C-alpha positions in Angstrom: -24.6 31.5 -1.9 -21.9 28.9 -1.2 -22.6 25.3 -1.9 -21.2 23.0 0.7 -19.7 19.7 -0.5 -21.6 16.5 0.2 -20.5 14.7 3.3 -18.6 11.5 2.6 -20.6 8.6 3.9 -20.8 4.9 3.3 -23.9 5.5 1.3 -22.0 7.9 -0.9 -19.2 5.4 -1.2 -21.6 2.8 -2.6 -23.7 5.1 -4.7 -21.5 4.8 -7.8 -18.6 2.4 -8.6 -16.3 5.4 -9.3 -16.9 6.6 -5.8 -15.9 3.2 -4.4 -12.6 3.3 -6.2 -11.9 7.1 -5.9 -12.5 6.9 -2.2 -10.0 4.0 -1.9 -12.5 1.2 -1.0 -13.5 3.3 2.0 -10.1 4.5 3.2 -10.8 8.0 2.0 -13.7 8.1 4.5 -11.1 8.3 7.4 -11.9 11.4 9.5 -8.2 12.3 9.8 -5.4 11.9 7.2 -7.4 10.1 4.5 -4.5 10.6 2.1 -2.3 8.6 4.4 -4.8 5.8 4.7 -5.3 5.8 1.0 -1.5 5.5 0.5 -1.5 2.5 2.8 -4.0 0.8 0.5 -1.4 1.0 -2.3 0.9 -1.3 -0.4 -1.1 -4.6 -0.5 -2.4 -3.7 -4.0 1.2 -3.4 -5.2 2.2 -6.6 -3.4 -0.6 -8.3 -5.4 1.0 -7.4 -8.7 4.7 -7.6 -7.5 5.3 -11.0 -9.0 4.6 -9.8 -12.5 7.3 -8.4 -14.8 8.1 -4.7 -14.5 6.5 -4.1 -17.9 3.3 -5.7 -16.8 3.4 -3.8 -13.5 3.8 -0.5 -15.3 1.0 -1.4 -17.7 -1.3 -2.2 -14.8 -0.4 1.0 -13.0 -0.8 3.1 -16.2 -4.3 1.6 -16.7 -5.1 2.3 -13.0 -3.9 5.9 -13.6 -6.1 6.3 -16.7 -9.3 4.9 -15.1 -8.4 7.0 -12.0 -8.9 10.2 -14.1 -12.5 9.1 -14.6 -13.1 7.9 -11.0 -11.7 11.2 -9.6 -13.6 13.4 -12.1 -17.0 11.8 -11.4 -16.5 11.6 -7.6 -15.2 15.2 -7.4 -18.2 16.4 -9.3 -20.6 14.5 -7.1 -18.9 15.7 -3.9 -18.8 19.3 -5.2 -15.0 19.6 -4.7 -12.7 18.5 -7.5 -9.8 17.4 -5.4 -11.5 16.5 -2.1 -9.2 15.0 0.5 -11.3 11.9 0.6 -10.4 11.1 -3.0 -7.4 8.9 -2.5 -7.2 6.8 -5.7 -4.4 9.2 -6.8 -2.4 8.3 -3.7 -3.0 4.6 -4.1 -1.8 4.5 -7.7 1.2 6.8 -7.1 2.3 4.7 -4.2 2.2 1.6 -6.3 4.4 3.3 -8.9 6.9 4.2 -6.2 7.1 0.6 -5.0 8.2 -0.6 -8.4 11.5 1.1 -7.7 11.7 0.1 -4.1 13.5 -3.0 -2.8 11.2 -5.6 -1.5 11.9 -5.2 2.2 9.8 -3.6 4.9 12.3 -0.9 5.8 12.6 0.2 2.2 8.8 0.2 1.9 8.6 2.4 5.0 11.1 4.9 3.5 9.2 4.9 0.2 5.9 5.5 2.0 7.4 8.4 4.0 9.0 10.0 1.0 5.9 9.8 -1.1 3.8 11.3 1.8 6.4 14.0 2.3 6.2 15.1 -1.4 2.5 14.7 -1.6 1.9 16.9 1.4 4.7 19.4 0.8 4.1 19.8 -2.9 7.5 21.3 -3.9 7.9 23.0 -7.3 6.3 22.3 -9.7 3.8 20.1 -7.9 1.9 22.9 -6.1 1.8 25.0 -9.4 0.4 22.0 -11.3 -2.1 21.2 -8.6 -3.4 24.8 -8.8 -3.5 25.0 -12.6 -4.5 21.5 -13.8 -8.1 20.7 -12.9 -10.5 17.8 -13.2 -9.7 14.1 -12.9 -6.3 14.5 -14.6 -5.3 17.2 -12.3 -6.1 15.1 -9.2 -4.0 12.2 -10.6 -1.1 14.3 -12.0 0.1 16.0 -8.9 0.5 12.7 -7.1 2.3 11.3 -10.1 4.8 14.2 -9.7 5.1 13.4 -6.0 5.8 9.8 -6.9 8.5 10.8 -9.3 10.2 13.0 -6.6 10.0 10.0 -4.2 11.5 7.7 -6.8 14.4 10.1 -7.5 15.2 10.2 -3.8 15.0 6.4 -3.4 17.3 5.9 -6.4 19.7 8.5 -5.0 19.7 6.8 -1.7 20.3 3.3 -3.2 23.1 4.7 -5.3 24.7 6.4 -2.2 24.5 3.1 -0.2 26.0 1.1 -3.1 28.9 3.6 -3.7 29.7 4.9 -0.3 28.5 2.3 2.2 29.8 -0.8 0.4 26.4 -2.5 0.9 26.0 -3.6 -2.7 
């Protein structure tokens, strides 16, 4: 007998504080591309902390990652699917991390957003392997952390290339 996951509703969203956060304040309820909508939530949240020092930003994002392990674990257990597509806290936090390394200009933020979504969806080595092997709340959060690192590496490479070969620095 197969147990179907619970449908994601506004009632479910409000049933437990962990659900509210794990489902990205409701963005994870989007019927199509909830991960993309969740990633978008990371933009204004990062903007809200962007005036703090880098060390404070990293501390906040680390704390959001750590509580996200709990949010995602509880919500996944209550849905019946550990890494349900509606769980988007991982995308939110990972996008915020990418933005620390992104110039504060809309075109750069768009590039950062697209790169993160690319790596989050594509899951190149070792992201796909980690996603398959590491379970629970940590597993949900970790694969998006790896996607963020890939996006940051690409952003840093692109900035370096512009500085050294395009004389834009």
